[in-house]
N, CA, C and O atoms as a MOPAC input file, in Angstrom:
PM7 MOZYME 1SCF
protein

 N     82.32300 1    -5.36200 1     0.54300 1
 C     82.32100 1    -4.06200 1     2.19300 1
 C     82.67100 1    -2.71000 1     1.30600 1
 O     81.87300 1    -1.83400 1     1.63900 1
 N     83.62600 1    -2.21500 1     0.24500 1
 C     84.23900 1    -2.15800 1    -0.70800 1
 C     82.64900 1    -0.70800 1    -1.23800 1
 O     82.40700 1     0.49900 1    -1.22900 1
 N     82.15000 1    -1.82600 1    -1.54600 1
 C     80.42200 1    -0.87700 1    -1.87300 1
 C     80.42200 1    -0.25900 1    -1.24200 1
 O     80.88000 1     0.87700 1    -1.36500 1
 N     79.63500 1    -0.96800 1     0.23400 1
 C     79.45500 1    -0.20100 1     1.22000 1
 C     79.84200 1     1.52400 1     1.55700 1
 O     79.21700 1     2.54300 1     1.85200 1
 N     81.08000 1     1.17100 1     1.34000 1
 C     82.03800 1     2.08000 1     1.65700 1
 C     82.45600 1     3.19600 1     0.80900 1
 O     83.09900 1     4.20200 1     1.11000 1
 N     82.14500 1     2.96100 1     0.10100 1
 C     81.78100 1     3.88500 1    -1.41700 1
 C     80.40600 1     4.76000 1    -1.36200 1
 O     80.34700 1     5.98000 1    -1.51300 1
 N     79.22400 1     3.80800 1    -1.09500 1
 C     78.12200 1     4.49300 1    -0.48000 1
 C     77.95300 1     5.10800 1     0.48500 1
 O     76.95300 1     5.80500 1     0.65800 1
 N     78.95700 1     4.97400 1     1.37500 1
 C     79.14000 1     5.01700 1     2.42900 1
 C     79.40500 1     7.04700 1     2.41900 1
 O     78.78300 1     8.03600 1     2.80600 1
 N     80.71100 1     6.73900 1     1.72000 1
 C     81.32200 1     8.42800 1     1.05400 1
 C     80.43800 1     8.83400 1     0.38400 1
 O     79.71600 1     9.58600 1     1.04000 1
 N     80.28600 1     8.77300 1    -0.10400 1
 C     79.00900 1     9.39800 1    -1.28900 1
 C     77.70700 1     9.61300 1    -1.15300 1
 O     77.02700 1     9.92400 1    -2.13000 1
 N     77.10600 1     9.45700 1     0.26100 1
 C     76.01800 1    10.25900 1     1.00800 1
 C     76.96600 1    10.68300 1     2.14000 1
 O     76.15500 1    10.86200 1     3.04900 1
 N     77.95700 1    10.90500 1     2.56000 1
 C     78.38400 1    11.51200 1     3.44600 1
 C     78.86200 1    13.13900 1     2.34500 1
 O     78.54600 1    14.31600 1     2.51600 1
 N     79.62000 1    12.55100 1     1.38400 1
 C     79.87100 1    13.92000 1     0.41800 1
 C     78.52200 1    14.58900 1    -0.06700 1
 O     78.81100 1    15.72300 1    -0.44700 1
 N     77.44700 1    14.40300 1    -0.18000 1
 C     76.36500 1    14.63700 1    -0.82400 1
 C     75.61200 1    15.30400 1     0.23000 1
 O     74.70900 1    16.06900 1    -0.11100 1
 N     75.94400 1    15.05700 1     1.87900 1
 C     75.32800 1    15.81700 1     2.61100 1
 C     75.94200 1    16.90900 1     2.73600 1
 O     75.33100 1    17.69200 1     2.00900 1
 N     77.05600 1    17.61100 1     3.37600 1
 C     77.75400 1    18.45300 1     2.70600 1
 C     77.49200 1    19.01100 1     1.63500 1
 O     77.64100 1    20.21900 1     1.81700 1
 N     77.04500 1    18.71400 1     0.16200 1
 C     77.01700 1    19.66300 1    -0.44800 1
 C     75.36400 1    20.13700 1    -0.52700 1
 O     74.95500 1    21.07900 1    -1.20700 1
 N     74.48100 1    19.20800 1     0.37700 1
 C     73.44300 1    20.11300 1     0.82900 1
 C     73.29700 1    20.81400 1     1.47400 1
 O     72.37500 1    21.61800 1     1.60900 1
 N     74.75000 1    20.54100 1     2.34200 1
 C     75.03500 1    22.26000 1     3.80700 1
 C     75.13600 1    23.26000 1     3.03100 1
 O     74.30000 1    24.16300 1     2.99700 1
 N     76.39500 1    23.20300 1     2.16900 1
 C     76.77600 1    24.36800 1     1.57200 1
 C     75.72800 1    25.31200 1     0.91800 1
 O     75.34400 1    26.44800 1     1.19500 1
 N     75.36600 1    24.29500 1    -0.19000 1
 C     74.90800 1    25.28200 1    -1.32500 1
 C     73.26400 1    25.38500 1    -1.39400 1
 O     72.61200 1    26.20700 1    -2.03800 1
 N     72.60100 1    23.95200 1    -0.25700 1
 C     71.22100 1    24.26200 1    -0.23300 1
 C     70.60000 1    26.36200 1     0.34200 1
 O     71.39100 1    27.00600 1     1.03200 1
 N     69.39700 1    26.94000 1    -0.03900 1
 C     69.09700 1    27.37100 1     0.46800 1
 C     69.90000 1    29.14600 1    -0.27200 1
 O     70.83900 1    29.51200 1    -0.97900 1
 N     68.57000 1    29.81300 1     0.62100 1
 C     68.88100 1    31.22900 1    -0.45400 1
 C     70.28100 1    31.67800 1     0.63800 1
 O     70.40700 1    32.04800 1     1.80600 1
 N     71.31700 1    31.34600 1    -0.70600 1
 C     73.25300 1    31.68800 1    -0.40800 1
 C     73.25700 1    33.38600 1    -1.94600 1
 O     73.68300 1    33.23900 1    -3.09100 1
 N     72.70400 1    34.63600 1    -1.41600 1
 C     73.33600 1    35.18900 1    -3.20000 1
 C     74.81700 1    35.73800 1    -2.38700 1
 O     75.57400 1    36.42800 1    -3.07000 1
 N     74.98300 1    35.61100 1    -1.79100 1
 C     76.78800 1    35.95500 1    -1.37500 1
 C     77.72600 1    34.63800 1    -2.15600 1
 O     78.80400 1    34.88500 1    -2.69600 1
 N     77.26400 1    33.54000 1    -2.12500 1
 C     77.78000 1    32.43000 1    -2.93000 1
 C     77.43900 1    32.64800 1    -4.09000 1
 O     78.33800 1    32.65600 1    -4.93200 1
 N     75.97000 1    32.91000 1    -4.54500 1
 C     75.71700 1    32.98800 1    -5.81400 1
 C     76.85200 1    33.66200 1    -6.31600 1
 O     77.78000 1    33.04400 1    -6.83700 1
 N     76.83400 1    35.09100 1    -6.17200 1
 C     77.47200 1    36.11200 1    -6.75100 1
 C     79.12900 1    35.43900 1    -7.62700 1
 O     79.63200 1    35.37800 1    -8.74900 1
 N     79.47600 1    34.98500 1    -5.94400 1
 C     80.86900 1    34.49000 1    -5.31500 1
 C     81.18400 1    33.28900 1    -6.67800 1
 O     82.16100 1    33.29100 1    -7.42700 1
 N     79.92600 1    32.24800 1    -6.68000 1
 C     80.73600 1    31.38500 1    -7.68100 1
 C     80.41200 1    32.62900 1    -9.73000 1
 O     80.97500 1    32.87200 1   -10.79800 1
 N     79.55500 1    32.83000 1    -9.20400 1
 C     79.82200 1    33.55000 1   -11.15700 1
 C     81.01300 1    34.71000 1   -11.76100 1
 O     81.42400 1    35.17000 1   -12.82700 1
 N     81.23300 1    34.81200 1   -10.30600 1
 C     82.27800 1    35.73600 1    -9.65500 1
 C     83.79300 1    35.38300 1   -10.43200 1
 O     84.68100 1    36.02100 1   -10.99600 1
 N     83.45400 1    33.78300 1   -10.04500 1
 C     85.12400 1    33.00000 1   -10.47600 1
 C     84.69800 1    32.20800 1   -11.46800 1
 O     85.67000 1    31.64100 1   -11.96700 1
 N     83.29700 1    31.79200 1   -12.18400 1
 C     83.91000 1    31.95400 1   -13.60300 1
 C     83.23600 1    32.69100 1   -14.46900 1
 O     83.14600 1    32.06500 1   -15.52500 1
 N     82.52100 1    34.11600 1   -14.54400 1
 C     82.15700 1    35.36500 1   -15.23500 1
 C     81.88700 1    33.70800 1   -16.47900 1
 O     82.79800 1    33.55500 1   -17.29100 1
 N     81.19900 1    33.08800 1   -16.50800 1
 C     80.20100 1    33.20100 1   -18.23700 1
 C     80.56300 1    34.25200 1   -19.12400 1
 O     81.17600 1    35.31100 1   -18.98700 1
 N     80.35000 1    34.02400 1   -19.49300 1
 C     80.02400 1    34.73800 1   -22.02600 1
 C     79.44400 1    35.62300 1   -21.98800 1
 O     79.78000 1    36.78800 1   -22.20000 1
 N     77.83100 1    34.90200 1   -21.52100 1
 C     76.48000 1    35.23900 1   -21.98300 1
 C     76.55900 1    36.91000 1   -20.58000 1
 O     77.28000 1    37.08800 1   -19.59800 1
 N     75.82500 1    37.47900 1   -20.99300 1
 C     75.65100 1    39.10100 1   -19.80800 1
 C     74.29900 1    38.99100 1   -18.93300 1
 O     73.42100 1    39.85200 1   -18.99900 1
 N     74.19600 1    37.59200 1   -17.91800 1
 C     72.68600 1    37.02500 1   -16.96400 1
 C     73.23600 1    37.30700 1   -15.89500 1
 O     74.42900 1    37.34400 1   -15.59500 1
 N     72.17200 1    37.54400 1   -15.22100 1
 C     72.74000 1    37.94300 1   -13.52400 1
 C     73.74800 1    37.77900 1   -13.15000 1
 O     74.25300 1    37.76800 1   -14.27200 1
 N     74.29800 1    37.67800 1   -12.72200 1
 C     75.59100 1    37.17300 1   -11.76200 1
 C     74.95900 1    36.16900 1   -10.65000 1
 O     75.51500 1    35.10800 1   -10.36600 1
 N     73.39900 1    36.72500 1    -9.87200 1
 C     72.56200 1    35.30400 1    -8.92900 1
 C     71.92300 1    34.48200 1    -9.68700 1
 O     71.34000 1    33.63400 1    -9.01100 1
 N     71.84200 1    34.41500 1   -10.31300 1
 C     70.87200 1    34.10800 1   -11.81800 1
 C     71.68900 1    32.63900 1   -11.60000 1
 O     71.20500 1    31.67800 1   -11.00200 1
 N     72.99100 1    32.67800 1   -12.19600 1
 C     74.16900 1    31.92600 1   -12.52800 1
 C     74.13400 1    30.89500 1   -11.90900 1
 O     73.59200 1    29.82500 1   -12.18800 1
 N     75.10400 1    31.40400 1   -10.48100 1
 C     75.08700 1    31.04100 1    -9.37700 1
 C     74.24300 1    29.99000 1    -8.85000 1
 O     74.55400 1    28.80300 1    -8.74400 1
 N     72.64900 1    30.78100 1    -8.38200 1
 C     71.90000 1    30.00000 1    -8.20400 1
 C     71.44400 1    28.58500 1    -8.72500 1
 O     70.74200 1    27.70800 1    -8.22000 1
 N     72.36400 1    28.73500 1   -10.38500 1
 C     71.87700 1    27.82600 1   -11.66300 1
 C     72.32400 1    27.03300 1   -10.99600 1
 O     71.56500 1    26.16400 1   -10.56700 1
 N     73.69500 1    27.00900 1   -10.64800 1
 C     74.83600 1    26.17800 1   -10.41700 1
 C     74.57600 1    25.19100 1    -8.89200 1
 O     74.56800 1    23.98500 1    -8.64300 1
 N     74.42100 1    26.19100 1    -8.26100 1
 C     73.26500 1    25.96700 1    -6.59500 1
 C     72.69500 1    25.09300 1    -7.37900 1
 O     73.48000 1    24.31500 1    -7.92000 1
 N     71.28900 1    24.92800 1    -7.68200 1
 C     69.73100 1    24.18300 1    -7.79000 1
 C     70.84400 1    22.86400 1    -8.39500 1
 O     70.63900 1    21.97500 1    -7.56900 1
 N     71.57700 1    22.48300 1    -9.09900 1
 C     71.25500 1    21.44000 1    -9.60500 1
 C     72.39400 1    20.74900 1    -8.59200 1
 O     71.93900 1    19.85300 1    -7.88100 1
 N     73.72200 1    21.03100 1    -8.44700 1
 C     74.13400 1    20.46800 1    -7.38200 1
 C     73.67700 1    20.19100 1    -6.52000 1
 O     74.30200 1    19.32600 1    -5.90500 1
 N     72.09300 1    20.76200 1    -5.73900 1
 C     71.46500 1    20.11500 1    -5.24200 1
 C     71.05600 1    18.71400 1    -5.26700 1
 O     71.02800 1    17.73800 1    -4.51700 1
 N     70.73300 1    19.06600 1    -6.53400 1
 C     69.11600 1    18.22400 1    -7.11300 1
 C     70.16300 1    16.92400 1    -7.62200 1
 O     69.72500 1    15.87300 1    -8.09000 1
 N     71.49400 1    17.19800 1    -7.44600 1
 C     72.35200 1    16.07100 1    -8.17200 1
 C     72.82200 1    15.65900 1    -6.46800 1
 O     73.62000 1    14.73500 1    -6.31100 1
 N     72.29700 1    16.36800 1    -5.31200 1
 C     73.00600 1    15.76700 1    -4.31300 1
 C     72.40400 1    14.66800 1    -2.93100 1
 O     72.60300 1    13.88600 1    -2.00200 1
 N     70.99200 1    15.93200 1    -4.34000 1
 C     69.76300 1    14.32900 1    -3.54900 1
 C     69.41200 1    13.62700 1    -3.84100 1
 O     68.82900 1    12.73700 1    -3.22400 1
 N     69.73400 1    13.79300 1    -5.47500 1
 C     69.80100 1    11.86800 1    -5.71800 1
 C     70.30200 1    10.83500 1    -5.30400 1
 O     69.66400 1     9.84700 1    -4.94100 1
 N     71.96700 1    10.99600 1    -5.31900 1
 C     72.62300 1    10.37300 1    -4.54500 1
 C     72.75000 1    10.43500 1    -3.35300 1
 O     73.66200 1     9.72200 1    -2.93300 1
 N     71.93600 1    11.28500 1    -2.22900 1
 C     72.14200 1    10.47700 1    -0.87100 1
 C     70.45600 1     9.49500 1    -0.76600 1
 O     70.34300 1     8.39900 1    -0.21500 1
 N     69.24800 1    10.32000 1    -1.49700 1
 C     68.64400 1     8.76600 1    -1.55500 1
 C     68.71000 1     7.68300 1    -2.05800 1
 O     67.86900 1     6.78700 1    -2.00700 1
 N     69.99100 1     7.69200 1    -2.72200 1
 C     69.97900 1     6.29400 1    -3.89000 1
 C     70.57300 1     5.76300 1    -2.30700 1
 O     70.04200 1     5.12000 1    -1.40100 1
 N     72.08100 1     6.44500 1    -2.50200 1
 C     72.95200 1     5.88200 1    -0.55700 1
 C     71.86700 1     5.37400 1     0.01300 1
 O     71.93000 1     4.15100 1    -0.11400 1
 N     70.96000 1     5.67200 1     0.54300 1
 C     70.13800 1     5.72000 1     1.32700 1
 C     69.41600 1     4.42800 1     1.79100 1
 O     69.42100 1     3.63400 1     2.73200 1
 N     68.52200 1     4.75700 1     0.10100 1
 C     67.78600 1     3.67300 1     0.29700 1
 C     68.15100 1     1.76800 1     0.26500 1
 O     67.68100 1     0.66400 1     0.53900 1
 N     69.79900 1     2.76300 1    -0.51000 1
 C     70.27200 1     0.78400 1    -0.25100 1
 C     70.76100 1     0.34200 1     0.59600 1
 O     70.86300 1    -0.88400 1     0.65100 1
 N     71.33900 1     1.27800 1     1.75400 1
 C     71.28600 1     1.05500 1     3.46400 1
 C     70.21400 1     0.18500 1     4.37400 1
 O     70.36200 1    -0.80000 1     5.09700 1
 N     68.70300 1     1.24300 1     3.90200 1
 C     67.49000 1     0.92700 1     4.14400 1
 C     67.20600 1    -0.83000 1     4.13400 1
 O     66.86900 1    -1.73100 1     4.90300 1
 N     67.51200 1    -0.65400 1     3.01400 1
 C     67.30900 1    -2.02700 1     1.87700 1
 C     68.42300 1    -3.05600 1     3.08800 1
 O     68.03800 1    -4.01300 1     3.75900 1
 N     69.98600 1    -2.40400 1     3.05000 1
 C     69.97100 1    -4.08200 1     3.54100 1
 C     70.55600 1    -4.73400 1     4.66400 1
 O     71.26100 1    -5.69200 1     4.98100 1
 N     69.65700 1    -3.33600 1     5.30500 1
 C     69.03100 1    -3.13900 1     7.20300 1
 C     67.93600 1    -4.42500 1     7.22000 1
 O     67.94100 1    -5.44300 1     7.91200 1
 N     66.74100 1    -3.84500 1     5.90000 1
 C     65.88100 1    -4.98700 1     6.46500 1
 C     66.14800 1    -6.28200 1     5.82900 1
 O     65.25500 1    -7.12900 1     5.82300 1
 N     67.29200 1    -6.52100 1     5.29000 1
 C     67.26300 1    -7.99500 1     4.38300 1
 C     68.47200 1    -8.10800 1     5.19100 1
 O     69.35600 1    -8.15000 1     4.33600 1
 N     69.13400 1    -8.19400 1     6.54400 1
 C     70.16300 1    -8.73100 1     7.14500 1
 C     68.64500 1    -8.92700 1     8.83100 1
 O     68.60800 1    -9.94500 1     9.52100 1
 N     67.90300 1    -8.00100 1     9.00100 1
 C     66.88300 1    -8.10700 1     9.61700 1
 C     66.45800 1    -9.48100 1     8.86300 1
 O     66.46600 1   -10.43400 1     9.64200 1
 N     66.14900 1    -9.75600 1     7.75100 1
 C     64.99900 1   -10.94200 1     7.80500 1
 C     65.84400 1   -11.72800 1     7.82100 1
 O     65.48300 1   -12.70100 1     8.48400 1
 N     67.44000 1   -11.89900 1     7.18000 1
 C     68.15500 1   -12.97100 1     7.38700 1
 C     68.08300 1   -13.37800 1     8.71300 1
 O     67.83800 1   -14.57500 1     8.86000 1
 N     68.29100 1   -12.42500 1    10.15900 1
 C     68.53700 1   -13.20700 1    10.97400 1
 C     66.80400 1   -13.59600 1    12.05300 1
 O     66.61500 1   -13.73900 1    13.26100 1
 N     66.01300 1   -13.63400 1    11.02900 1
 C     64.69100 1   -14.16800 1    11.54700 1
 C     65.26200 1   -15.43800 1    11.30100 1
 O     65.36300 1   -16.15200 1    12.29900 1
 N     65.66100 1   -15.90000 1    10.23300 1
 C     65.87200 1   -17.68000 1     9.59800 1
 C     65.79300 1   -18.54500 1    11.31900 1
 O     66.19200 1   -18.09900 1    12.39500 1
 N     65.21200 1   -19.72000 1    11.05700 1
 C     65.11200 1   -20.32200 1    12.22900 1
 C     66.38100 1   -21.45500 1    12.27300 1
 O     66.53500 1   -22.17200 1    13.26100 1

C-alpha cells in the first residue's frame, strides 16, 4: 500500500510540474532567471526555458513510470479475478 501511495503522489506531483512548466512561458523563464542569475551572460529566456524543459522531461519520466506501473497492477488484478 505504501508503494502505491508513493507512486500516486509522485504521479500527481509530475502532473503539477507539467501543468506549471510546460508550454511557451517567456514570463516564467525570465522570472526563473531573475531569481537565480547565473554567472554566464546567456539570455534570460534561454536559461529559464532550459530549466523548464528539463523539469518537464523529468516529470514525464516519473509520470510514465507511475502510470505504466498502475496499468500493470490493474491488468494483474483483472487476471487474478479470472482464476476459477
